[in-house]
C-alpha positions as CSV (number, residue, x, y, z in Angstrom):
1,M,-20.2,49.7,63.7
2,S,-24.1,50.7,63.7
3,A,-25.8,51.9,60.6
4,H,-26.4,55.1,62.1
5,D,-23.1,55.9,63.3
6,R,-22.4,54.4,59.4
7,T,-24.4,57.7,58.4
8,R,-23.3,60.1,60.3
9,P,-21.8,63.1,58.8
10,L,-18.9,63.0,60.3
11,Y,-16.0,64.5,57.7
12,M,-15.6,67.5,55.5
13,I,-14.5,67.3,51.6
14,S,-10.6,67.4,52.0
15,V,-10.6,64.9,54.4
16,A,-13.1,62.5,52.7
17,A,-11.6,63.3,49.6
18,E,-8.3,61.6,51.0
19,L,-10.0,58.8,52.9
20,A,-11.7,58.1,49.4
21,G,-8.2,58.8,47.2
22,V,-9.8,61.3,45.0
23,H,-9.5,64.9,44.8
24,P,-12.1,67.3,46.6
25,Q,-13.2,68.8,43.1
26,T,-13.7,65.1,42.1
27,L,-16.1,65.4,45.4
28,R,-17.7,68.7,43.5
29,I,-17.9,66.7,40.1
30,Y,-19.7,63.4,41.7
31,E,-22.2,65.0,43.5
32,A,-23.1,67.3,40.2
33,K,-23.7,64.0,39.0
34,G,-25.7,63.3,41.6
35,L,-23.2,59.5,42.9
36,V,-23.3,61.1,46.0
37,S,-25.1,63.3,48.6
38,P,-23.1,65.0,50.9
39,K,-24.8,65.9,53.9
40,R,-24.6,69.5,54.5
41,S,-23.6,71.1,58.0
42,A,-25.6,75.0,59.5
43,G,-22.8,77.1,57.8
44,N,-23.1,74.7,54.2
45,T,-19.9,72.7,54.5
46,R,-20.0,69.6,53.0
47,L,-19.8,66.7,55.3
48,Y,-19.6,62.9,53.9
49,S,-20.4,59.7,55.8
50,Q,-18.9,57.0,56.6
51,A,-21.0,54.9,53.8
52,D,-20.2,57.9,51.6
53,I,-16.7,56.9,51.8
54,E,-17.3,53.4,51.0
55,H,-19.6,54.6,48.1
56,L,-17.3,56.9,47.3
57,E,-14.2,53.6,47.2
58,L,-16.9,52.0,44.9
59,I,-17.1,53.9,41.9
60,G,-13.5,54.2,42.6
61,Q,-13.3,51.0,41.9
62,L,-15.6,50.7,39.4
63,T,-13.4,53.6,37.6
64,D,-10.4,51.9,38.0
65,E,-11.7,49.2,36.0
66,G,-12.7,51.6,33.2
67,I,-16.3,51.7,34.2
68,N,-17.0,55.1,33.1
69,L,-19.5,57.6,35.0
70,A,-22.4,56.7,33.4
71,G,-22.2,52.8,34.3
72,V,-20.8,53.5,37.1
73,M,-24.7,55.4,38.3
74,R,-26.4,52.1,36.1
75,I,-24.7,49.9,38.3
76,I,-25.0,51.7,41.9
77,D,-28.6,52.1,40.2
78,L,-28.6,48.3,40.0
79,E,-27.1,47.4,43.2
80,Q,-28.9,49.6,45.2
81,R,-32.5,48.0,43.7
82,F,-31.6,44.3,44.5
83,A,-30.9,45.3,48.1
84,K,-34.6,46.8,48.2
85,K,-35.9,43.7,46.4
86,E,-33.7,41.4,48.4
87,A,-35.0,43.0,51.9
88,E,-38.7,42.6,49.8
89,A,-38.1,39.5,49.7
90,E,-36.9,38.6,53.1
91,S,-39.5,41.0,54.8
92,L,-41.7,38.3,52.8
93,R,-40.3,34.9,53.8
94,R,-41.0,36.0,57.7
95,R,-44.0,36.4,56.9
96,V,-45.2,33.1,54.7
97,V,-43.1,31.6,58.5
98,R,-45.5,32.8,60.4
99,L,-48.4,32.3,58.1
100,E,-47.3,28.4,58.3
101,A,-46.6,28.8,62.0
102,R,-50.4,30.2,62.5
103,V,-51.8,27.6,59.8
104,H,-50.5,24.7,61.8
105,E,-51.9,26.4,65.0
106,Y,-55.0,26.4,63.5
107,E,-55.2,23.2,61.9
108,M,-53.9,21.4,64.3
109,R,-57.0,23.1,66.9
110,K,-59.6,21.8,63.9
111,R,-58.2,18.3,64.8
112,V,-58.5,18.4,68.4
113,T,-62.2,20.1,68.5
114,A,-62.4,17.6,66.3
115,L,-61.0,14.6,68.8
116,V,-63.1,16.5,71.4
117,R,-66.3,15.7,69.8
118,S,-65.5,12.4,68.9
119,D,-64.9,11.4,71.6
120,S,-68.1,13.8,73.3
121,Q,-70.5,11.5,71.0
122,A,-69.2,8.5,72.1
123,I,-69.4,9.0,75.9
124,R,-72.6,10.3,74.7
125,L,-73.2,6.8,72.4
126,W,-72.2,5.1,75.6
127,Q,-74.5,6.9,77.9
128,I,-77.3,6.0,76.0
129,T,-76.1,2.0,75.1
130,D,-75.4,2.2,78.9
131,A,-78.6,3.6,80.6
132,Q,-81.0,1.1,77.5
133,E,-79.2,-1.5,79.2
């Protein structure tokens, strides 16, 4: 399933509640507290995506473990911030690899240029000494 498919709003509140194993009123409470943000249809009907359902399942697991909604909000916020930092770190790792390749290429060109120059100087020196003989 692609990321776009996971975020496409598909389920009305009754279906989403059934899939998440909660009462529709619970979804309204979660929305009011900012735990979930369903999209709205042209007729203002709440529409939940598969990602929303998975998010609701996580909320259910955490509350089943005895964590209150304030704690759930904090955990979810930390998870989202951690995921963002991981993505940033991965982006930086890819950039370092590209920069290392560029530095390597630069150093190789520098070495090759130095060799070409030294060979040219040796040839000229040889030509000069050969001409003097």
